[in-house]
C-alpha positions in Angstrom: -67.8 -108.5 81.2 -68.3 -106.0 83.4 -67.1 -103.2 81.7 -69.4 -104.1 79.1 -72.4 -104.2 81.8 -71.1 -100.6 83.1 -71.1 -99.4 79.5 -74.8 -100.9 78.6 -75.7 -99.1 82.2 -74.1 -95.9 81.2 -75.7 -95.2 77.8 -79.4 -97.0 78.8 -79.1 -93.6 81.4 -77.7 -91.2 79.0 -78.9 -87.7 78.5 -81.9 -88.0 75.6 -79.8 -85.2 73.5 -76.8 -88.2 73.0 -79.4 -90.7 72.4 -81.2 -89.0 69.6 -84.8 -89.4 68.5 -84.5 -93.2 68.1 -85.8 -96.1 70.0 -82.4 -97.3 71.5 -83.3 -100.3 74.0 -83.6 -102.7 71.1 -80.6 -101.2 69.5 -78.7 -101.5 72.8 -79.6 -105.1 72.8 -78.6 -105.5 69.6 -75.2 -103.5 70.1 -73.3 -105.8 72.5 -70.8 -107.3 70.2 -70.1 -103.9 69.3 -69.1 -103.1 72.8 -67.2 -105.8 73.2 -65.1 -105.2 70.0 -64.2 -102.1 71.3 -63.5 -103.1 74.9 -60.8 -105.4 73.5 -59.4 -103.1 71.7 -58.7 -100.6 74.4 -55.1 -101.0 75.4 -54.4 -102.8 78.8 -53.6 -100.4 81.6 -56.2 -97.4 80.4 -58.5 -96.5 83.5 -62.2 -97.8 83.3 -63.6 -94.4 82.7 -61.0 -93.8 79.7 -62.3 -97.0 78.0 -66.0 -96.7 78.7 -65.8 -92.9 76.9 -63.7 -94.3 73.7 -66.0 -97.0 73.3 -68.9 -94.5 73.5 -67.8 -92.8 70.6 -68.2 -95.8 68.2 -71.0 -97.4 70.3 -73.8 -94.7 70.2 -73.8 -94.0 66.6 -73.7 -97.1 65.5 -76.5 -98.1 68.1 -78.5 -95.5 67.1 -77.9 -96.6 63.5 -78.8 -100.1 64.3 -82.2 -98.7 65.7 -83.0 -96.9 63.1 -82.2 -99.5 60.4 -84.5 -101.9 63.1 -87.4 -99.3 63.2 -87.6 -99.0 59.4 -87.9 -102.4 58.3 -90.4 -103.3 61.0 -92.7 -100.5 59.7 -92.9 -102.4 56.1 -95.8 -104.6 57.3 -97.4 -101.6 56.5 -96.8 -102.2 52.7 -97.5 -106.2 53.1 -98.2 -108.6 55.9 -95.5 -110.8 54.1 -93.0 -107.9 55.2 -92.2 -109.1 58.9 -88.7 -109.0 60.4 -88.0 -110.2 64.1 -85.4 -108.7 66.6 -83.5 -112.3 66.3 -82.9 -112.0 62.5 -82.1 -108.5 62.7 -79.4 -109.1 65.4 -78.1 -112.1 62.7 -77.4 -109.6 59.9 -76.0 -106.9 62.8 -73.3 -109.2 63.6 -72.4 -110.1 60.1 -72.2 -106.5 59.5 -69.9 -105.9 62.3 -67.5 -108.9 61.4 -67.5 -107.7 57.7 -66.5 -103.9 57.9 -63.1 -102.9 57.2 -61.2 -102.4 60.5 -59.4 -98.7 61.5 -57.7 -97.4 64.4 -59.5 -93.9 63.5 -62.2 -93.9 65.7 -64.1 -91.8 62.9 -63.0 -94.4 60.1 -64.1 -96.9 62.0 -67.7 -95.9 62.6 -68.3 -94.6 59.0 -67.3 -98.2 58.3 -69.7 -99.9 60.6 -72.3 -97.7 59.4 -72.0 -98.0 55.8 -71.7 -101.5 56.1 -74.3 -102.2 58.6 -77.0 -100.1 56.0 -76.1 -101.8 52.9 -76.1 -105.6 54.8 -79.4 -105.0 56.3 -80.7 -103.4 53.1 -79.6 -106.6 50.7 -81.0 -108.8 53.5 -84.2 -106.7 53.4 -84.4 -106.0 49.7 -84.1 -109.7 48.8 -87.3 -110.4 50.2 -89.5 -107.4 48.6 -91.4 -106.9 45.6 -89.5 -104.8 42.7 -92.1 -101.8 43.6 -91.1 -101.7 46.9 -87.5 -101.7 46.9 -87.5 -98.0 45.8 -89.6 -97.3 49.0 -87.1 -99.0 51.6 -84.1 -97.2 50.1 -85.9 -93.5 49.6 -87.1 -93.8 53.5 -83.7 -94.8 54.6 -82.0 -91.6 52.7 -84.7 -89.6 54.1 -84.1 -91.0 57.5 -80.7 -89.8 57.5 -81.5 -86.2 55.8 -83.7 -85.9 58.7 -80.9 -86.4 61.3 -78.7 -84.5 58.9 -76.0 -87.0 58.4 -76.0 -86.8 54.7 -75.1 -83.1 54.5 -74.3 -79.9 56.7 -77.7 -78.6 55.1 -80.2 -78.8 57.5 -83.4 -81.0 56.7 -86.3 -78.7 55.5 -89.6 -80.3 56.8 -91.8 -77.9 54.7 -90.2 -78.9 51.7 -90.1 -82.9 52.7 -93.9 -83.0 53.4 -94.5 -81.0 49.9 -92.7 -83.9 48.6 -94.8 -86.3 50.1 -97.8 -84.7 49.6 -97.9 -83.2 46.3 -100.2 -80.6 47.0 -102.4 -78.4 44.6 -103.6 -74.6 45.0 -107.1 -74.8 43.1 -109.0 -71.8 41.5 -106.7 -69.9 39.6 -106.9 -70.2 35.5 -103.9 -72.3 33.8 -102.6 -69.6 31.4 -100.2 -72.2 29.7 -101.8 -74.2 26.9 -99.0 -76.7 26.9 -99.1 -77.3 30.6 -102.1 -79.7 32.2 -104.1 -77.8 34.8 -103.4 -80.1 37.9 -99.5 -79.2 37.0 -100.2 -75.7 37.3 -102.3 -75.7 40.6 -99.0 -77.7 41.9 -96.9 -74.9 40.8 -99.0 -72.7 42.4 -99.0 -74.5 45.6 -95.1 -74.8 45.2 -94.7 -70.9 44.7 -96.6 -70.8 48.0 -94.4 -72.6 50.0 -91.7 -70.1 50.5 -90.1 -67.1 49.3 -87.5 -69.6 47.4 -90.1 -70.9 44.8 -92.2 -67.9 45.1 -91.2 -66.6 41.5 -91.7 -70.1 39.7 -95.7 -69.6 38.3 -94.3 -66.4 36.9 -91.5 -67.5 35.4 -93.5 -70.6 34.2 -95.7 -67.9 32.3 -93.1 -65.2 31.2 -90.3 -68.3 29.8 -93.0 -70.3 28.7 -91.3 -71.4 25.4 -88.0 -72.1 27.5 -90.0 -73.9 29.9 -92.1 -76.0 27.4 -89.1 -77.3 25.8 -87.8 -78.9 29.4 -91.2 -80.2 29.8 -91.4 -82.0 26.7 -87.7 -83.6 27.1 -87.9 -87.1 27.3 -85.6 -87.0 30.4 -85.8 -83.8 32.0 -84.3 -85.2 35.2 -80.9 -84.9 34.0 -81.6 -81.4 32.0 -81.3 -78.2 33.6 -84.1 -75.9 33.9 -84.3 -72.2 32.6 -83.5 -69.1 33.9 -82.1 -68.8 37.7 -83.6 -72.5 38.2 -80.5 -74.1 36.4 -79.2 -73.9 39.6 -81.1 -76.6 41.4 -78.8 -79.0 39.6 -76.7 -78.2 43.0 -79.7 -78.7 45.1 -81.0 -82.1 43.5 -83.6 -82.2 46.3 -85.1 -79.0 45.3 -85.3 -79.9 42.1 -87.3 -83.0 43.0 -90.0 -80.6 44.3 -90.4 -79.1 40.5 -90.3 -82.4 39.1 -93.1 -83.3 41.4 -95.2 -80.6 39.8 -94.0 -80.5 35.9 -92.8 -84.1 35.2 -94.5 -86.8 38.3 -94.2 -89.0 35.8 -90.1 -89.1 35.9 -90.0 -88.6 39.6 -89.6 -92.5 40.4 -86.1 -92.3 38.0 -85.5 -88.9 39.6 -85.6 -90.3 43.3 -83.3 -93.3 42.0 -80.8 -91.0 40.8 -81.1 -88.8 43.7 -80.8 -91.8 46.5 -77.9 -92.9 44.0 -75.9 -89.8 44.9 -76.9 -88.9 48.0 -76.6 -91.9 49.9 -73.2 -93.4 50.8 -71.8 -95.5 48.2 -75.6 -95.3 46.9 -74.6 -96.9 43.3 -74.5 -100.0 45.6 -77.9 -99.5 47.2 -79.2 -98.9 43.7 -77.8 -101.8 41.8 -78.1 -104.0 44.7 -78.1 -107.7 43.3 -78.1 -106.4 39.4 -75.1 -108.6 38.8 -76.3 -111.6 40.6 -79.1 -113.9 38.9 -81.8 -115.6 41.3 -79.4 -119.1 41.9 -76.9 -117.0 43.1 -79.0 -115.1 45.2 -80.3 -118.3 46.7 -77.0 -119.4 47.2 -75.4 -116.6 49.1 -78.9 -116.5 51.1 -78.0 -119.9 52.0 -74.9 -119.2 53.6 -76.9 -116.8 55.9 -79.6 -119.5 57.1 -79.4 -121.7 60.1 -81.3 -125.2 60.6 -83.8 -123.3 62.6 -84.2 -120.1 60.2 -86.0 -120.8 57.0 -85.8 -119.7 53.6 -89.1 -118.4 52.7 -90.4 -117.8 48.6 -92.9 -114.8 48.4 -94.1 -116.3 45.1 -95.1 -114.3 41.9 -97.0 -115.4 39.2 -95.2 -117.1 36.5 -91.6 -117.4 38.9 -90.6 -120.6 39.5 -88.6 -120.6 42.6 -88.2 -124.3 42.9 -86.2 -125.2 40.1 -83.2 -122.9 41.6 -83.6 -124.7 45.0 -83.6 -128.3 42.5 -80.1 -127.1 40.7 -78.6 -126.1 44.4 -79.7 -129.4 45.9 -77.8 -131.1 43.1 -74.7 -128.7 43.7 -74.4 -129.3 47.4 -74.9 -133.1 47.0 -78.5 -133.8 47.8 -80.6 -136.4 45.9 -84.1 -136.0 45.2 -86.1 -138.3 47.0 -83.1 -139.3 49.3 -81.7 -136.3 50.9 -84.0 -133.7 49.4 -87.6 -133.5 49.7 -90.0 -132.1 47.9 -93.6 -131.6 49.3 -96.9 -129.7 48.0 -99.0 -128.7 50.4 -102.7 -129.6 50.8 -105.0 -131.6 52.3 -103.6 -134.6 54.2 -100.0 -133.2 53.6 -99.1 -132.3 56.7 -98.6 -135.3 57.8 -95.9 -136.1 55.4 -94.1 -132.8 55.6 -93.5 -133.7 59.3 -92.2 -137.1 58.9 -89.9 -135.5 56.3 -88.8 -132.6 58.5 -88.3 -134.9 61.5 -86.0 -137.0 59.2 -84.3 -134.0 57.5 -83.9 -132.9 61.4 -82.0 -135.7 62.3 -79.9 -136.7 59.0 -79.2 -133.3 57.6 -81.5 -133.2 54.6 -82.8 -130.4 52.9 -87.0 -130.3 52.7 -89.2 -127.6 50.7 -92.8 -127.3 51.7 -94.4 -125.7 48.8 -97.7 -123.3 48.8 -97.7 -123.4 52.7 -100.4 -120.2 52.1 -102.9 -123.6 51.5 -102.6 -124.7 55.2 -102.3 -121.5 57.0 -103.4 -123.2 60.6 -100.6 -125.8 60.4 -97.9 -123.3 59.8 -98.6 -123.0 63.9 -97.5 -126.6 64.4 -94.7 -126.0 61.9 -93.4 -123.0 63.9 -93.3 -125.2 67.3 -91.8 -128.0 65.6 -88.9 -125.4 64.4 -88.5 -124.2 68.0 -88.3 -128.0 69.4 -85.6 -128.8 66.6 -83.7 -125.6 67.7 -83.7 -126.8 71.4 -82.6 -130.7 70.5 -80.3 -129.3 67.9 -80.6 -130.2 64.2 -77.9 -131.7 61.8 -76.0 -129.0 60.8 -76.8 -129.3 57.2 -80.7 -129.1 58.1 -82.4 -126.8 56.0 -86.4 -125.9 55.4 -87.6 -124.2 52.3 -91.1 -122.8 52.0 -93.4 -121.2 49.4 -96.1 -119.4 49.3 -98.5 -116.8 47.7 -98.6 -113.5 49.7 -101.4 -114.2 52.4 -102.4 -112.6 55.3 -103.5 -115.8 57.1 -99.5 -116.7 57.2 -98.6 -116.4 61.1 -96.3 -113.6 61.8 -94.0 -115.8 63.9 -93.2 -118.0 60.7 -92.7 -115.0 58.8 -90.5 -113.3 61.6 -88.0 -116.2 61.9 -87.3 -116.8 57.9 -85.2 -115.2 55.4 -87.9 -114.1 53.1 -87.0 -114.0 48.9 -88.9 -112.8 46.1 -88.4 -113.9 42.7 -90.1 -111.9 40.2 -90.6 -113.0 36.6 -89.0 -110.9 33.8 -90.8 -107.9 32.9 -90.8 -106.2 29.4 -92.5 -107.5 26.5 -89.1 -108.7 24.8 -88.6 -110.5 28.0 -92.3 -112.1 28.1 -91.8 -112.8 24.2 -88.9 -114.6 24.6 -90.2 -116.5 28.0 -93.2 -117.4 26.3 -91.6 -118.8 22.8 -88.8 -120.6 25.3 -91.7 -122.3 27.2 -91.7 -124.9 23.9 -88.7 -127.2 23.1 -86.7 -126.6 20.1 -87.8 -130.3 18.8 -91.4 -129.0 19.1 -91.2 -125.8 17.3 -88.7 -127.3 14.5 -90.9 -130.3 14.0 -94.1 -128.4 13.6 -95.3 -127.5 10.2 -94.7 -123.8 9.0 -98.4 -123.1 9.4 -98.6 -123.9 13.1 -95.0 -122.5 13.8 -96.0 -119.0 12.3 -99.5 -119.1 14.3 -97.6 -120.1 17.6 -95.6 -117.3 17.3 -98.7 -115.0 17.0 -100.0 -117.1 19.8 -96.8 -116.3 22.0 -96.7 -112.2 21.1 -100.5 -112.2 22.2 -99.5 -114.0 25.5 -97.0 -111.5 26.0 -99.2 -108.6 25.6 -101.8 -109.9 27.6 -99.2 -110.4 30.4 -97.6 -107.3 30.0 -100.4 -104.9 29.2 -101.6 -105.3 33.2 -98.9 -102.5 34.2 -101.1 -100.0 32.5 -103.1 -100.6 35.2 -107.2 -99.7 34.9 -106.2 -98.4 31.3 -104.9 -101.6 30.7 -107.5 -103.9 32.2 -110.3 -102.9 34.3 -109.2 -106.1 36.7 -106.1 -108.0 36.9 -106.2 -111.8 35.4 -104.2 -114.6 36.1 -102.7 -115.1 32.9 -100.0 -118.0 33.0 -97.8 -120.1 30.7 -100.6 -122.9 31.3 -102.9 -121.2 29.0 -100.7 -120.5 26.3 -99.3 -124.6 26.6 -103.1 -125.6 26.5 -103.5 -123.2 23.7 -101.3 -124.8 22.0 -102.4 -128.0 22.5 -105.6 -127.2 20.9 -103.8 -125.2 18.1 -102.0 -128.5 17.1 -105.7 -130.6 17.4 -107.1 -128.1 15.1 -104.2 -127.9 12.4 -104.2 -131.9 11.9 -107.7 -131.8 10.9 -107.9 -128.1 9.3 -106.9 -129.2 5.9 -105.4 -126.0 3.7 -107.7 -123.6 5.1 -107.2 -122.3 8.8 -110.2 -122.1 10.9 -109.3 -118.8 12.4 -112.6 -118.0 13.8 -112.6 -121.3 15.9 -108.9 -120.6 17.1 -110.1 -116.7 18.0 -113.0 -118.3 20.0 -111.4 -120.8 21.8 -108.4 -118.6 22.6 -110.3 -115.5 23.1 -113.5 -117.1 25.0 -112.3 -120.1 26.6 -108.4 -120.3 27.1 -107.6 -116.8 28.0 -111.2 -115.9 28.3 -112.1 -118.4 31.0 -110.3 -115.8 33.3 -111.9 -112.6 32.1 -115.1 -111.5 33.9 -115.5 -107.9 32.6 -117.2 -107.2 29.4 -114.8 -104.8 28.1 -111.7 -106.5 29.0 -113.1 -109.7 27.2 -113.7 -107.4 23.9 -110.2 -106.1 24.3 -108.9 -109.9 24.3 -111.4 -110.5 21.4 -110.0 -107.4 19.4 -106.3 -108.5 20.0 -106.7 -112.1 18.3 -108.9 -110.6 15.4 -105.8 -108.6 14.9 -103.0 -111.5 15.7 -104.4 -114.4 14.2 -105.1 -113.9 10.5 -103.8 -115.2 6.9 -101.0 -112.4 6.9 -99.5 -113.7 10.0 -98.4 -116.7 8.2 -95.9 -114.2 6.2 -94.1 -111.2 7.3 -96.9 -109.2 9.3 -96.9 -105.9 11.7 -97.8 -107.2 15.1 -97.9 -103.5 16.4 -101.3 -102.6 16.0 -101.9 -98.9 14.3 -98.4 -98.1 14.5 -98.7 -95.9 11.1 -96.5 -92.9 11.4 -94.4 -94.3 14.3 -91.1 -94.9 14.3 -91.3 -98.3 15.9 -92.3 -101.7 14.5 -92.2 -105.6 15.1 -93.3 -108.0 12.7 -93.7 -111.8 12.3 -91.1 -113.4 10.6 -91.8 -116.1 7.9 -91.8 -119.0 9.4 -88.5 -120.6 10.5 -86.4 -122.4 13.2 -86.3 -122.2 16.7 -83.3 -120.7 16.8 -84.0 -118.1 14.3 -87.1 -116.9 15.7 -85.2 -116.4 19.2 -82.7 -114.1 16.7 -85.6 -112.4 15.4 -87.2 -111.5 18.6 -83.9 -109.8 20.1 -82.6 -108.2 16.8 -86.1 -106.5 16.2 -88.3 -106.1 19.3 -86.2 -103.0 20.5 -87.4 -101.4 24.0 -90.6 -101.1 25.2 -93.3 -98.8 23.9 -97.1 -98.5 24.8 -97.5 -98.4 20.9 -96.6 -102.4 20.9 -100.2 -102.7 22.9 -102.1 -100.3 20.4 -101.8 -97.7 23.4 -100.9 -94.1 23.0 -97.2 -92.9 23.7 -98.9 -91.0 26.8 -100.1 -94.1 28.6 -96.4 -94.7 29.7 -96.9 -90.8 31.0 -99.9 -92.2 32.9 -98.7 -95.3 34.3 -95.4 -93.7 35.7 -97.1 -90.8 37.4 -99.6 -93.4 38.9 -96.1 -95.1 39.9 -94.9 -92.2 41.8 -98.3 -91.2 43.3 -98.3 -94.5 44.7 -94.6 -94.4 45.9 -95.2 -91.3 47.8 -98.2 -91.9 49.4 -96.7 -95.3 50.5 -93.5 -93.0 52.1 -96.1 -91.1 53.4 -97.7 -93.3 55.0 -94.4 -94.7 56.7 -93.2 -91.2 58.3 -93.4 -91.5 62.0 -95.9 -89.0 63.1 -94.1 -87.7 65.8 -91.7 -87.2 63.0 -93.9 -84.9 60.8 -91.9 -81.9 61.8 -89.4 -80.5 64.1 -92.4 -77.9 65.3 -95.8 -78.7 66.9 -97.3 -76.7 63.8 -96.6 -79.7 61.8 -97.8 -82.4 63.9 -100.7 -84.4 62.9 -102.8 -83.1 65.7 -102.4 -79.3 64.7 -102.6 -80.2 61.0 -105.7 -82.1 61.4 -107.1 -79.1 63.4 -106.3 -76.3 61.2 -108.2 -78.7 58.3 -111.4 -79.1 60.6 -111.7 -75.6 61.4 -111.3 -74.5 57.7 -113.7 -77.2 56.5 -116.3 -76.2 59.4 -116.0 -72.7 58.4 -116.8 -73.9 54.6 -119.4 -76.2 55.2 -120.7 -75.7 58.8 -124.3 -74.5 58.0 -124.7 -76.4 54.4 -127.6 -78.3 54.9 -131.0 -78.8 52.3 -134.4 -78.7 54.1 -136.2 -81.5 52.3 -139.6 -81.1 53.1 -138.9 -77.4 51.9 -137.9 -78.7 48.4 -140.5 -81.5 48.4 -143.6 -79.3 48.8 -142.0 -76.7 46.1 -142.0 -79.7 43.8 -145.7 -80.8 44.6 -147.3 -79.4 41.4 -145.2 -81.2 38.7 -142.6 -84.1 40.0 -141.5 -86.0 36.9 -138.5 -88.4 36.6 -135.8 -85.3 36.8 -137.5 -84.2 40.1 -137.2 -87.6 41.2 -133.4 -87.6 40.3 -133.1 -83.7 42.3 -134.6 -85.3 45.4 -132.3 -88.3 45.6 -129.3 -86.0 44.9 -130.3 -84.0 47.8 -131.2 -86.3 50.1 -127.5 -88.3 49.4 -125.6 -85.1 49.6 -127.4 -84.3 52.8 -126.7 -87.4 54.2 -123.3 -86.9 53.7 -123.1 -83.2 55.1 -124.6 -84.6 57.9 -122.1 -86.9 58.6 -119.2 -84.4 57.7 -120.4 -82.0 60.6 -120.8 -84.7 63.1 -117.7 -86.6 62.8 -115.9 -83.1 62.9 -117.7 -81.9 66.1 -116.5 -85.2 67.8 -113.0 -84.9 66.7 -113.4 -81.4 68.0 -114.6 -82.6 71.4 -112.0 -84.9 71.2 -108.9 -82.5 70.5 -110.5 -80.3 73.6 -110.4 -83.3 76.0 -113.8 -83.3 76.3 -114.4 -86.7 74.7 -112.1 -89.8 74.9 -110.3 -90.2 71.2 -111.5 -93.2 70.0 -110.5 -95.8 66.7 -112.9 -93.3 64.4 -111.8 -90.1 65.9 -108.1 -91.0 65.3 -108.5 -92.6 61.5 -110.2 -89.2 60.6 -107.6 -86.9 62.4 -105.0 -88.8 60.4 -107.1 -88.8 57.1 -107.0 -85.0 57.7 -103.4 -85.0 58.3 -103.1 -87.3 55.3 -105.2 -85.3 53.1 -107.1 -87.9 52.4 -110.9 -88.1 52.4 -112.2 -90.0 55.6 -113.5 -93.4 55.1 -116.7 -92.6 56.6 -117.4 -89.4 54.1 -116.2 -91.5 51.4 -118.9 -94.1 52.2 -121.9 -91.7 51.3 -120.2 -90.1 48.5 -119.1 -90.7 45.0 -116.3 -92.5 43.8 -113.5 -90.5 43.9 -109.4 -90.7 43.5 -108.8 -87.0 44.6 -107.3 -86.1 47.5 -109.1 -84.2 50.3 -108.0 -80.7 49.1 -109.5 -81.5 45.7 -112.1 -83.6 46.9 -113.7 -80.5 48.9 -113.3 -78.4 45.9 -115.5 -80.5 43.9 -118.1 -81.0 46.8 -118.4 -77.6 46.9 -119.1 -77.5 43.2 -121.7 -80.2 43.6 -123.2 -78.3 46.1 -123.7 -75.3 44.0 -125.3 -77.2 41.6 -128.0 -78.5 43.5 -128.3 -74.8 45.0 -128.9 -73.5 41.4 -131.4 -76.6 41.1 -133.4 -75.7 44.2 -134.2 -72.3 42.9 -136.2 -73.6 40.0 -136.7 -77.5 40.9 -139.5 -78.3 38.2 -136.7 -77.5 35.6 -133.4 -79.1 34.9 -130.5 -76.7 34.3 -130.0 -76.0 30.2 -126.8 -78.1 30.8 -126.5 -80.8 33.5 -123.0 -81.3 35.1 -123.9 -85.0 34.6 -120.0 -85.7 36.4 -121.5 -83.4 39.3 -124.3 -86.0 40.3 -123.6 -89.0 43.1 -125.9 -91.2 41.0 -125.6 -90.0 37.3 -127.0 -93.5 36.2 -130.3 -92.1 37.5 -130.3 -89.0 35.7 -129.7 -91.1 32.2 -132.6 -93.5 33.6 -134.8 -90.1 33.7 -133.6 -89.6 30.1 -135.3 -93.0 29.2 -138.5 -92.6 31.6 -139.2 -89.4 30.1 -138.9 -90.5 26.5 -140.9 -93.6 27.3 -143.8 -91.5 28.5 -144.1 -89.4 25.5 -143.6 -92.1 22.9 -145.5 -94.8 24.6 -142.3 -97.4 24.2 -141.2 -99.5 26.6 -138.5 -98.3 29.0 -136.3 -101.8 28.8 -135.9 -101.4 24.8 -134.6 -97.8 25.5 -130.9 -97.0 25.7 -128.9 -93.7 25.5 -127.6 -92.5 22.3 -125.3 -89.5 22.4 -124.4 -86.9 20.4 -121.5 -84.8 20.6 -122.0 -81.0 19.9 -119.8 -78.2 19.0 -120.9 -76.0 21.9 -119.2 -75.0 24.9 -121.7 -74.7 28.1 -122.0 -70.5 27.6 -123.5 -71.4 23.8 -126.6 -73.5 24.8 -129.4 -71.0 25.5 -132.1 -73.6 25.2 -133.0 -76.9 26.6 -132.5 -79.9 24.6 -135.8 -81.1 22.5 -135.2 -84.9 23.0 -132.9 -85.5 25.7 -130.8 -83.6 27.7 -127.3 -81.7 27.8 -125.0 -82.8 29.7 -120.9 -81.7 30.4 -118.0 -82.7 32.4 -117.0 -85.9 30.9 -113.4 -85.9 29.7 -111.7 -88.2 27.0 -108.7 -90.6 27.9 -106.6 -92.3 25.3 -107.4 -90.1 22.6 -108.9 -86.6 21.6 -112.3 -85.0 19.9 -111.7 -83.6 16.6 -114.2 -80.8 17.3 -114.3 -79.3 13.3 -114.7 -83.0 12.0 -117.2 -84.6 14.9 -114.8 -87.6 15.4 -112.6 -89.5 17.8 -108.9 -88.7 16.7 -105.6 -89.6 18.2 -104.3 -87.6 21.5 -101.8 -84.9 21.2 -98.4 -85.4 22.9 -98.5 -85.1 26.7 -102.4 -84.9 26.6 -103.9 -86.9 29.0 -107.2 -86.0 28.9 -109.5 -84.0 26.6 -112.3 -82.1 27.8 -115.5 -82.7 25.6 -117.6 -80.3 24.6 -121.6 -80.2 25.5 -123.3 -84.0 24.8 -126.7 -84.5 24.0 -128.1 -87.4 25.9 -131.5 -88.6 23.9 -133.3 -92.1 24.2 -133.5 -94.5 21.1 -135.0 -97.5 20.7 -131.8 -100.6 20.9 -132.9 -101.3 17.7 -132.0 -97.7 16.0 -128.8 -97.0 17.6 -126.2 -95.9 15.5 -123.7 -98.7 14.8 -121.7 -97.8 11.7 -118.7 -95.7 12.1 -118.9 -95.6 15.7 -116.9 -96.4 18.8 -118.9 -97.8 21.9 -117.0 -96.0 24.5 -117.5 -97.1 28.3 -118.1 -94.1 30.2 -116.6 -94.5 34.0 -116.8 -92.3 37.1 -113.1 -92.2 37.8 -109.8 -93.6 36.3 -110.4 -96.8 38.4 -112.8 -97.7 35.5 -114.0 -101.3 36.3 -116.6 -101.1 39.2 -117.3 -97.3 38.2 -118.5 -98.0 34.8 -121.8 -95.8 34.2 -123.1 -96.4 30.4 -121.8 -96.6 26.8 -121.4 -93.7 24.4 -121.5 -93.6 20.8 -118.3 -91.7 19.4 -118.2 -91.1 15.6 -114.7 -92.1 14.3 -113.0 -92.6 10.9 -110.9 -95.5 12.4 -111.9 -98.9 12.9 -113.5 -99.2 16.6 -110.6 -101.6 17.6 -107.9 -99.1 17.5 -109.9 -97.1 20.4 -110.5 -100.5 22.1 -106.9 -101.4 22.0 -105.9 -97.8 23.2 -108.1 -98.2 25.9 -110.1 -94.8 25.4 -112.6 -94.0 27.6 -115.0 -91.2 29.1 -114.5 -90.1 32.9 -116.4 -88.2 34.7 -114.1 -87.7 37.7 -111.1 -86.5 35.8 -108.2 -85.0 37.9 -108.3 -81.4 38.0 -106.9 -80.9 42.0 
């Protein structure tokens, strides 16, 4: 013990360069057992000094590893409040890792074994309590932190490369010379070319060897294919290849990053495939062995997951009887007393107690925490265990989360898994005993349910809002189906069924009009007479190589066989979406991944030199913005006086736009000046100033600016470029305020609805019609901006809209299917005019929603009428919309 204390003292006072850049104080306490073990291994008779030096060879790297891991997992609460981990819990698994690490007489080998086992043990413990989307974040963070410490390779960690991977910057301004490469990707390549000499030739090579790069770009799995020219050598430098993928194929970045982690991290496959061979019951069983009477197992619930069933099975396996030695309590009003009684009984007699939905009683959880502490002092029965379940909630006390071993159990993903799960929610007897028509309709209803559940993964393109569809909706729908079929006679009441399912059962959750329309459109496709025989369930899949048909009414077993044999893989075509939709949602996944990783980086570790520190980066950004916009203000009195002689609806819109942008510019200038004084030490740094500095560092639009601006998903650099273009339009308008531009950049207005209202107002004044009976009618022209030389005779010409999910046929003047990898289509000039609602075009028209951003939902502006030869339902299911703020930077 004396030797251990000496060792701790020596290490606590060790030089900074030995202890590296990690917080070791907690790590030292957590590694006492490592020191004790090494001390015991030292042969007797050796002097104390030799023993200490020998121990240090193992103790220091293991302490550093432990401290780094502990620091990493404590940062996870920035992702979700539920991710809370105490030092005591960490020490429990730290000791477990030391016990399980292979022994070796060789110090270097022993250290490697301890580090490897420690990483895997801690990762396994933490990852079991993370949602699937967050596991790669933790794994990537572990890999990057080890790379930063130059542990994984001899090559020095390149901070500039790492920051580029996190940020994905774009260089705006230069025209894209490649018709096959989206402009945002070209802008990213230009930024990479400016990064350093190694990548300087990439943009020129892209242009010179365009066909070869296009072939690589169009490959299904480009991350595994060699790049053209000298860039094929990047297969031997996978981190640099990630940068190229970040620019050219961001949709494949999560897959590439997972492959990179598996290849780079020692024993990476064990991390990537962690628990892949275990089912949820086996994971729970393994976790139970690590738990103690004072350490609850906490299930973080996901919609559709049934964790109680696993606890029930495990209780039976271990000999616990429900209601006698295994107690299940559903929390709610008045249940706190019942819960305390069961806990007291379990504590004394060694029972299992599961408390469900504890998020319903968050204040009571502080009492639970005190009770568990009391049990720990008194000494509980060794078989006593507590299980907790709750939805993710910020109201759960940190103390309860800290002490618990957390588990997540998400429902299966994928259309096949959801269809099987939906169908298997009915018993074999129920299916086989139903008449053939009911079976066929029920199968179609199960497919509809699976579509509604799985479409959520496409984000706003799937639904404007997220809805809690569940198996309960399906079961209730089946009850209504049976009731109707009993009294239906020979004719099936399709219209009634579609109304009940689409407007009441599933529609009862839906609050957005376009989401409700989508639900009804799906039911119109699935629930019809053809469903009683073999019907194609993949809507509008003509010309595609994938298909899935409903079988003729058959048995329960044969239905399951049909699903297993004929539903191959996941494809957006199954939802009526274009295959490009998968690129979109995978790109969004990678953006969220790297944005989160960027937030988790320690600010002091942003770079190895002061030039990359948050303050220095923010200072550079600040000076650049002040240089560009420091003098930009509008003289509102002068503008108003210029319009005294002829102020109409459009001039009112113009004034409001100038006022709003002027307020924004005032806030930008004020906040930057204040932050500059803070950097100079003339003002104390406030929370608002800190937030502004972090936004500038992270290339994000500061919150105080966003409140006064337009909705936008752009990074700060792209947002500032967009701001300059908006200012340019207003400056041109100021030169002649009594006349609107020949073609107005509708997307460049803070409030585009007001401009559309002005069109209606002008028409109402001219024709003496009631304003509320006029709507906007859109006529898509064949002209580009430069082709328009006169104003619209009956409305206003606008531009700046991009079609997402489809393209516009310029020659035919109709909506048509997108080209491969064509994520957006820039629309030509559109004439917006006001017509009576009773005279609006309806036949052969798709009422296309127009949104300000890809976020859709709350950014809705109006409906545009687009001509179509296909049924409008095709574009509804494809999620086709017009966007104002299309991501080009």
